[in-house]
C-alpha positions in Angstrom: -146.9 -95.0 39.4 -143.9 -94.6 37.2 -141.9 -91.4 36.7 -138.1 -91.2 36.0 -135.7 -90.1 38.6 -134.8 -86.5 37.7 -131.3 -86.5 39.1 -129.9 -84.4 36.4 -131.4 -81.4 38.3 -128.9 -82.1 41.0 -126.0 -81.2 38.7 -125.1 -78.3 40.9 -124.7 -80.8 43.7 -122.2 -82.8 41.7 -119.5 -83.1 44.3 -118.3 -85.8 46.7 -120.0 -85.9 50.0 -118.2 -84.3 52.9 -116.3 -86.8 55.0 -117.5 -87.4 58.6 -115.6 -85.7 61.4 -112.6 -87.3 63.1 -113.3 -90.2 65.3 -111.1 -88.8 68.0 -113.2 -87.6 71.0 -111.4 -85.0 73.1 -113.2 -86.1 76.3 -112.7 -89.8 75.7 -116.4 -90.3 76.0 -117.8 -92.4 73.2 -121.5 -92.3 74.2 -123.9 -89.9 72.5 -125.5 -87.8 75.2 -127.2 -90.0 77.8 -127.7 -92.9 75.3 -125.7 -96.1 74.9 -125.1 -95.3 71.2 -121.4 -95.0 70.1 -120.1 -91.9 68.3 -117.3 -93.9 66.7 -119.8 -96.4 65.3 -121.9 -93.6 63.8 -118.7 -92.1 62.2 -117.8 -95.4 60.7 -121.2 -95.8 59.2 -121.1 -92.3 57.8 -117.7 -93.1 56.2 -119.2 -96.2 54.5 -122.1 -94.1 53.3 -119.8 -91.6 51.6 -117.7 -94.4 50.1 -120.7 -96.2 48.7 -122.2 -93.1 47.2 -119.0 -92.2 45.5 -118.5 -95.7 44.1 -122.1 -95.8 42.9 -121.7 -92.5 41.1 -118.5 -93.7 39.3 -120.0 -97.0 38.3 -123.1 -95.2 36.9 -121.0 -92.8 34.7 -122.1 -93.3 31.1 -124.8 -95.8 32.0 -127.6 -93.1 31.8 -128.3 -90.4 34.3 -131.7 -91.8 35.3 -130.5 -95.4 35.7 -130.6 -96.9 39.2 -127.4 -98.9 39.9 -126.8 -102.0 42.1 -128.6 -102.6 45.4 -127.0 -101.8 48.7 -124.9 -104.4 50.4 -127.2 -106.2 52.8 -124.8 -105.8 55.8 -124.4 -102.1 55.1 -128.1 -101.6 54.7 -128.7 -103.2 58.1 -126.2 -100.9 59.7 -127.5 -97.7 58.2 -131.1 -98.7 59.1 -129.9 -99.0 62.7 -128.7 -95.4 62.4 -132.1 -94.5 60.9 -133.8 -95.9 64.0 -131.3 -94.2 66.3 -132.0 -90.8 64.8 -135.5 -90.9 66.4 -133.6 -90.2 69.7 -133.2 -86.4 70.4 -129.7 -86.7 71.7 -128.7 -88.6 68.6 -130.4 -86.1 66.3 -128.6 -83.2 68.0 -125.3 -85.1 67.7 -125.9 -85.6 64.0 -126.6 -81.9 63.6 -123.5 -80.9 65.6 -121.2 -82.9 63.3 -122.9 -81.6 60.1 -124.4 -84.9 59.2 -127.2 -83.2 57.1 -124.4 -81.8 54.9 -122.9 -85.3 54.6 -126.3 -86.8 53.7 -126.9 -84.0 51.1 -123.7 -85.1 49.4 -124.8 -88.7 49.5 -128.2 -87.8 48.0 -126.4 -85.9 45.2 -124.3 -89.0 44.4 -126.6 -91.9 45.2 -128.0 -94.0 42.4 -129.6 -96.5 44.9 -133.2 -95.9 45.7 -132.9 -97.7 49.0 -129.9 -95.5 50.0 -131.7 -92.4 49.1 -134.8 -93.5 51.0 -132.8 -94.2 54.2 -130.9 -90.8 54.0 -134.2 -88.9 53.7 -135.6 -91.1 56.5 -132.8 -90.1 58.8 -133.3 -86.4 58.0 -137.1 -86.9 58.5 -136.5 -88.3 62.0 -134.2 -85.4 62.8 -137.0 -82.9 62.0 -139.1 -84.4 64.8 -137.2 -82.1 67.2 -137.4 -78.3 67.4 -133.7 -77.4 67.1 -132.8 -80.0 64.4 -136.1 -79.2 62.5 -135.1 -75.6 62.2 -131.5 -76.4 61.3 -132.6 -78.7 58.4 -135.3 -76.3 57.3 -132.9 -73.4 57.0 -130.4 -75.4 55.0 -131.4 -73.9 51.6 -129.4 -76.3 49.4 -130.7 -79.4 51.2 -134.3 -78.0 51.0 -134.1 -77.6 47.3 -132.8 -81.2 46.8 -135.5 -82.6 49.0 -138.3 -80.9 47.0 -136.7 -82.3 43.8 -137.1 -85.8 45.3 -140.8 -85.5 45.1 -140.3 -86.2 41.4 -138.4 -89.4 42.2 -139.5 -92.7 40.7 -139.2 -94.6 44.0 -142.4 -94.5 46.0 -140.7 -95.1 49.4 -138.3 -92.1 48.8 -141.3 -89.9 48.0 -143.1 -91.2 51.1 -140.1 -90.4 53.4 -139.8 -87.0 51.7 -143.4 -86.2 52.4 -143.1 -87.4 56.0 -140.2 -84.9 56.5 -142.3 -82.1 54.8 -145.4 -82.9 56.9 -143.4 -82.8 60.1 -141.8 -79.5 59.1 -145.1 -78.0 58.1 -146.4 -78.8 61.6 -143.6 -76.7 63.1 -144.6 -73.0 63.1 -141.2 -71.5 62.4 -140.2 -74.1 59.9 -143.5 -74.0 58.1 -143.0 -70.5 56.8 -139.6 -71.5 55.4 -141.0 -74.4 53.5 -144.1 -72.7 52.2 -141.9 -70.0 50.7 -139.6 -72.6 49.2 -142.4 -74.6 47.7 -144.1 -71.5 46.3 -140.9 -70.8 44.4 -140.6 -74.3 43.0 -143.5 -75.0 40.6 -142.4 -78.6 40.0 -143.7 -79.5 43.5 -147.3 -79.0 42.4 -146.7 -81.1 39.2 -145.0 -83.9 41.0 -147.5 -84.1 43.8 -150.4 -84.1 41.4 -148.7 -86.9 39.5 -148.4 -89.0 42.6 -152.0 -88.4 43.7 -153.4 -89.3 40.3 -151.3 -92.4 39.6 -150.2 -94.1 42.8 -152.0 -97.1 44.3 -149.8 -97.0 47.5 -152.2 -96.0 50.3 -149.4 -95.1 52.7 -147.9 -92.8 50.1 -151.2 -91.2 49.2 -151.9 -90.5 52.9 -148.5 -88.7 53.4 -148.8 -86.7 50.2 -152.3 -85.7 51.2 -151.0 -84.6 54.6 -148.5 -82.3 52.9 -151.2 -80.8 50.6 -153.7 -80.4 53.4 -151.2 -78.6 55.7 -149.9 -76.4 52.8 -153.4 -75.3 51.9 -154.4 -74.8 55.6 -151.3 -72.6 56.2 -151.2 -70.6 53.0 -154.2 -69.5 50.9 -151.9 -68.1 48.3 -150.7 -71.7 47.7 -154.3 -72.8 47.0 -154.7 -70.0 44.5 -151.5 -70.9 42.7 -152.3 -74.6 42.5 -155.9 -74.1 41.3 -155.2 -71.3 38.9 -155.1 -73.6 35.8 -158.6 -74.8 36.9 -160.3 -71.5 36.8 -162.7 -70.7 34.0 -161.5 -68.4 31.2 -162.3 -64.7 31.2 -164.4 -65.3 28.2 -166.8 -67.6 30.1 -169.5 -65.7 31.9 -170.1 -66.4 35.6 -172.2 -69.5 36.1 -171.4 -70.8 32.6 -170.7 -74.5 32.4 -169.1 -74.4 29.0 -165.8 -76.2 29.0 -162.7 -74.2 28.1 -160.1 -76.2 26.2 -157.3 -74.3 28.0 -158.5 -75.4 31.5 -156.3 -78.0 33.1 -158.1 -79.5 36.2 -155.0 -81.4 37.3 -155.3 -80.6 41.0 -159.0 -81.5 41.5 -158.7 -84.5 39.2 -155.6 -85.7 41.1 -157.3 -85.2 44.5 -160.4 -87.2 43.3 -158.2 -90.0 42.0 -156.3 -90.3 45.2 -159.6 -90.3 47.2 -161.1 -93.0 45.0 -158.0 -95.2 45.6 -158.1 -94.7 49.3 -161.8 -95.5 49.3 -161.1 -98.8 47.6 -158.5 -99.5 50.2 -161.0 -98.6 53.0 -158.4 -96.1 54.3 -160.7 -93.8 56.3 -157.7 -91.7 57.6 -156.6 -90.9 54.1 -160.1 -90.3 52.8 -160.7 -87.8 55.6 -157.6 -85.9 54.6 -158.6 -85.6 51.0 -162.1 -84.5 51.8 -160.6 -81.7 53.9 -158.5 -80.7 51.0 -161.6 -80.4 48.9 -163.2 -78.3 51.7 -160.2 -76.0 51.8 -160.6 -75.4 48.0 -164.0 -73.8 48.8 -162.5 -71.3 51.2 -160.8 -69.1 48.5 -162.1 -67.1 45.5 -162.0 -69.4 42.5 -162.0 -72.5 44.6 -165.6 -73.3 43.8 -164.8 -72.9 40.1 -162.0 -75.5 40.4 -164.6 -78.0 41.7 -167.4 -77.3 39.2 -165.6 -76.4 36.0 -165.4 -78.1 33.5 -168.7 -80.0 33.8 -167.0 -83.4 34.0 -165.0 -82.2 37.0 -168.1 -81.1 38.8 -169.9 -84.4 38.0 -166.9 -86.4 39.2 -166.6 -84.4 42.5 -170.3 -84.6 43.3 -170.6 -88.3 42.4 -167.7 -89.3 44.6 -169.0 -87.3 47.6 -172.5 -88.6 47.0 -171.3 -92.2 47.0 -169.3 -91.7 50.2 -172.0 -90.1 52.2 -174.9 -92.2 50.9 -173.2 -95.6 50.8 -170.2 -95.5 53.3 -171.0 -93.2 56.2 -173.8 -93.2 58.8 -175.6 -96.2 57.4 -179.0 -97.2 58.8 -177.5 -100.3 60.6 -174.5 -98.4 62.1 -174.5 -97.5 65.8 -175.1 -93.8 66.4 -171.7 -93.4 68.0 -170.1 -94.1 64.6 -170.6 -90.4 64.0 -167.8 -89.7 66.4 -165.3 -91.3 64.0 -166.8 -89.8 60.9 -167.6 -86.3 62.1 -164.7 -84.5 60.4 -165.2 -86.2 57.1 -168.9 -85.6 57.1 -168.4 -81.9 57.9 -165.9 -81.6 55.0 -168.2 -83.4 52.5 -171.3 -81.4 53.5 -169.3 -78.1 53.3 -168.3 -79.0 49.7 -171.9 -79.9 48.8 -173.1 -76.7 50.2 -170.5 -74.6 48.4 -171.2 -76.4 45.1 -174.9 -75.8 45.5 -174.3 -72.1 46.1 -172.8 -71.9 42.6 -176.4 -71.9 41.4 -175.9 -74.3 38.6 -178.8 -76.2 37.2 -176.9 -79.3 36.2 -178.7 -82.6 36.4 -176.3 -84.1 38.8 -177.1 -81.5 41.4 -180.9 -81.7 41.1 -182.9 -83.1 44.0 -184.6 -85.7 41.9 -181.2 -87.2 41.2 -180.2 -87.1 44.9 -183.2 -88.4 46.9 -181.1 -90.7 49.1 -179.0 -87.7 50.1 -182.1 -86.4 51.9 -182.2 -89.6 54.0 -178.5 -89.3 54.8 -178.9 -85.8 56.0 -181.9 -86.7 58.2 -179.9 -89.7 59.6 -176.9 -87.6 60.5 -179.0 -85.3 62.6 -180.7 -88.3 64.2 -177.3 -89.8 65.1 -176.2 -86.5 66.5 -179.2 -86.4 68.8 -178.6 -90.0 69.8 -175.1 -89.0 71.0 -176.5 -86.3 73.3 -177.6 -86.6 76.9 -178.8 -84.1 79.4 -176.3 -83.2 82.2 -177.4 -82.8 85.8 -177.4 -79.1 85.2 -179.7 -79.5 82.2 -177.4 -78.5 79.4 -176.9 -80.6 76.3 -173.5 -82.4 76.2 -171.9 -84.8 73.8 -170.7 -88.2 74.8 -167.2 -89.2 73.8 -166.8 -92.7 72.2 -165.2 -94.3 75.2 -166.3 -92.1 78.1 -169.4 -90.5 79.4 -167.5 -87.5 80.5 -168.1 -84.2 78.7 -165.4 -83.4 76.1 -165.4 -79.7 75.0 -163.5 -80.5 71.9 -165.8 -83.3 70.8 -168.8 -81.0 71.6 -167.3 -78.3 69.3 -166.6 -80.7 66.4 -170.1 -82.3 66.6 -171.8 -78.8 66.9 -169.9 -77.7 63.7 -171.2 -80.8 61.9 -174.7 -80.2 63.1 -174.6 -76.6 61.9 -173.3 -77.5 58.5 -175.8 -80.3 58.1 -178.7 -78.2 59.2 -177.8 -75.4 56.8 -177.4 -77.8 53.8 -180.6 -79.7 54.7 -182.6 -76.4 54.8 -181.4 -75.6 51.3 -182.3 -79.1 50.1 -185.8 -79.1 51.6 -186.7 -75.7 50.2 -185.9 -77.0 46.7 -187.9 -80.2 46.8 -190.8 -80.5 44.4 -194.0 -82.5 45.1 -192.6 -85.3 43.0 -189.4 -85.2 45.1 -191.3 -85.3 48.4 -193.5 -88.1 47.1 -190.6 -90.2 46.1 -188.7 -89.6 49.3 -191.7 -90.7 51.3 -192.2 -93.7 49.2 -188.5 -94.8 49.6 -188.6 -94.1 53.3 -186.1 -91.3 53.3 -188.8 -88.9 54.6 -191.3 -89.8 57.4 -193.0 -88.0 60.3 -190.3 -89.2 62.6 -187.3 -88.0 60.5 -189.0 -84.7 59.9 -189.5 -84.1 63.6 -185.8 -84.8 64.2 -184.9 -82.4 61.4 -187.2 -79.6 62.4 -185.8 -79.7 66.0 -182.5 -78.9 64.5 -183.7 -76.5 61.8 -186.0 -74.3 63.8 -186.2 -71.4 64.4 -183.1 -70.4 62.3 -184.4 -71.9 59.0 -188.1 -71.4 59.5 -188.6 -70.0 56.0 -187.1 -73.1 54.4 -189.1 -75.4 56.6 -192.4 -73.6 55.8 -191.7 -73.9 52.1 -191.2 -77.6 52.6 -194.3 -78.0 54.7 -196.4 -76.4 52.1 -195.2 -78.9 49.5 -195.5 -81.8 51.9 -199.1 -80.8 52.7 -200.0 -81.2 49.0 -198.5 -84.7 49.0 -199.4 -86.0 52.4 -201.8 -83.8 54.4 -201.8 -86.2 57.4 -198.0 -86.0 58.0 -198.0 -82.2 57.4 -200.8 -81.7 59.8 -199.1 -83.8 62.5 -195.9 -81.8 62.1 -197.9 -78.6 62.4 -199.2 -79.7 65.7 -195.7 -80.7 66.9 -194.3 -77.3 65.9 -196.9 -74.6 66.3 -194.5 -72.0 64.9 -195.1 -73.6 61.4 -198.8 -72.7 61.4 -199.8 -69.8 59.1 
């Protein structure tokens, strides 16, 4: 990833950082709160930070506004990193707020030409947002908020990572989240910069943090989704259901999400991949979201292909233990939701046809089998879900797995109802369909999806009467 530091946008911040407060302490107590940290030591480090930032800015005058100047002095870097660590303590964070350290750091950010110095300053602010009072204080600081969003366009990956960590923390805070969503909505460069990172970075940690920000933004604000996918929507001239590409469409968002997901898959980063699959799922929750996934044709193909590869080659494999579904449940639910939504677009593209997706049938059957394997009957006779490390009932786990089961059953019912005789014959031949897998599937599909199952049974009977007959005996409701 390479994108120039856009520090010229901080021209309005072209001032010297505010000096730290006086080192005199009226009470003669040098400790910060109940900690052993020294106030005077913090003031001395802040003074050095201001001095370094001013010197750097002077040395960089005339050398090019985007040029990064000399590295930090090693001893100073060590000291300010100590303050970075200290800021994870709530007493220290409140102390830094009390003495207007965010304002000092804002001044340093405006003057700094050192990537490392910028990273550390943002990191300190990020640590401070971990606490309620300091999070709100920083979030309401309009000037600082604007500068932090501009740093998403920085060329230094670690600076962007720390900025995203700060944003992700604030977006998890109910009161602060509203402030940041409004601010981001009014700064279009955020979308461009985030899409650039997602589409070009190979840094897994950075991609995870950027994904967290996008995921939380979209989860909080549907309007944000609509704004970011707007360039991806088909033109007014294209009729509903048309797959004709429009030269004016710019599928930056979906393309960027897919590129980030591909990189995280290469890195075997399940946590990050889970996040990006959920982002795709969130796109399907708003009008126009499906269009952003299926138009133009190459976007739809890329989306379907990636999800197909993940579900058929990575998740819930035949030699995996059934309990693996506990770790994969949220990713599976997201992928199947996107598949279902794309299928509902009623396109007849080759990549969506059943004959091109026979292994997908086997994966859906296996998911339902794994879900059944994770169930046990309680003493009271009700079905319960086992957690990974305990045999005790966990209501939250039960809810997540039930959601997966419902999504899988709905999508499988659609797939089975669309299978031709050739499709069924090939699935039986390759082992993706069998009497055993069908019994498991029907237990989960009936009686809700009885119409789809009857359509499938009729086709199966023409291909393999013996299997169809056995299933009819197992499920009397299927008999004409």
